[in-house]
C-alpha positions, 0 to 999 in steps of 0.5 A: 686275312684272319679267315685265311689263318684259320683255314690254314691252321685248320688244315695243319690240325686235320693233317696232324689228326689223320696221322693220329698224332693228336687227340684232345682239345685245343684253343688258339687266340690272338688279341683276346679273339678266339680263332679255333676252339674245338676237340679232336677224337674221343675221351674215351675210345671205348665209348666213342664220346667226343672231345670238346673245349669244355672237356676236363683233362689233368694238366700236369706240370701246368699246374706250376704256373698256378702256385706261382701266382699264389706266391706271387700274390702273397709277395704283392700283399706283403706277406712273403718275400722272394729272398726269405729262406724257406725255414721261415715259413717251415720251421720243422724243415731240415734246419742244415739246408732250410736256411740255405734254400730261398723261396725264389730258389723253389720257384726257378727250380734252382734249390738243388732238391731232388725230384722226388717223382724221380725216385724209384719208390715213387714212380713204382709204389707211392703214387699208388698209396696214400701219405698224408701231407705231413708224412709225405712232407717228411718223407719226400720233401726233405732230400740232400741238396744236390748242389749250392742253391741258386747255381743251376737249374734242375727241374724238381716237383718237390720244389712246387710241393713245398711252395704249396705248403708255404701257401697253406702255412701263410693262408691257413687253409688247404691248397684247393680252397686257396686255388678256389678263392684266389684264382678259379673263382675270380676268373670264373674258371668253373671247369677247373680244380684240385684232383685228389683222393676225395674228388668227384669230378663230373666227365672225368676220362682216361689218358692213354698210352700212345705206344701200348694203347693201354688206359690210365684211369688213375683209380689207383694214384693218389694225386695228393702227392703231386699238390702244387706240382701237378694235380690241377684239372681244367679245360682249354676254354678256362685256361684261355681265361687264365692266359688273358688273366696273365696278359692283363695283369689281373692277377698280380701287377705287371711288376710281378708279371715281368718278374714271373716272365724274366729268364732267371736260369738257363735250361738249354741254349735257348730257353730258361726257367722263370717263376713256374714258367719256361721262357723261350727264344725261338730262332727269329727272337720271338719270346714266347712264355710256355709249359709243358705237362705230363702225367698218367697219359695226360699231355698238356701244352700252354703258350703265350706270345706277349708281344703278339698277345697269341695264346695257344693251349693244347690238352692231350689224352693220348700220350703224344707231346703237343708242344710240336703242334703249338710251335707249328701253329705259332709259325702259321700265325706269324706267316699268314699261311700253312706253307709246310703242313707236312712238318709234323714231328713224328713220335718218339719227340725228345725235348728237354721241355717235354721231359716233365712229370707232374 
């Protein structure tokens, strides 16, 4: 049966690749067994360097899962409470709103803080100009609140920047060092890390814009400005280790994992935000834990189906949202065969979960 499923997934992926709708790496696993682990296309279209399961990609908003875990580890250690006001950890924050926003509001995108990545000056100028952390924090992480904290969902990278600063305050070290010690070293994720203006990363390649074919090399982008929200790089092989750790509760206990995976606030009719992740209920009531990412030509998608112990990770560098591919692969795994290999969702593909930056 497993061979039949793998063959069906390969058939589907071959079709998607032949349409030019995917270029990247993919890993599909069930019950800790890797079914598919391979790359499609090239890291650099000029030099025709093939992608494989160890090719490094910017994962964008998948970074938020990692920030959430660091915060929940602090909860587990008794160093932080999710109902604490952020002013307790960021005493130089705006007094008029710092006492209204709780840590859990940041984790669930319910703080009411506007997304700095939506600002015109950030999109056009700031991402190309370096501000040190204190300058960025004061200029971009203290906007007026748009609504009463906790009352509704509004996706905002600002929330996860602030969470990274809170972690730095408590650990008294920089965010990259915290991640390395608390996650990457523990899980032996040797091909993962933080990308910043000082990063030297072997085998780093460009992302591409699907519509224009132009490249994003990132030389003029200060990735530091995405701290906590989008500046992690990784591989599908490393993210498999990450998914296994989430399923086995090896980074945080089961109680906190359950809270992370709980539907805290509605996004749309079938999806809710948890802590740094999205909880979605499919039409057949299957619960999946997912999150997309998008940043300068790199797109990512990570899915866990806890009940069936399924893990699907897709990292792409051609600017096309890979979420539909992941959902179709899950359908193949559930049905045991690829009945509708022509159900490829052609771009432009619009979905609220794909409109994430960072």
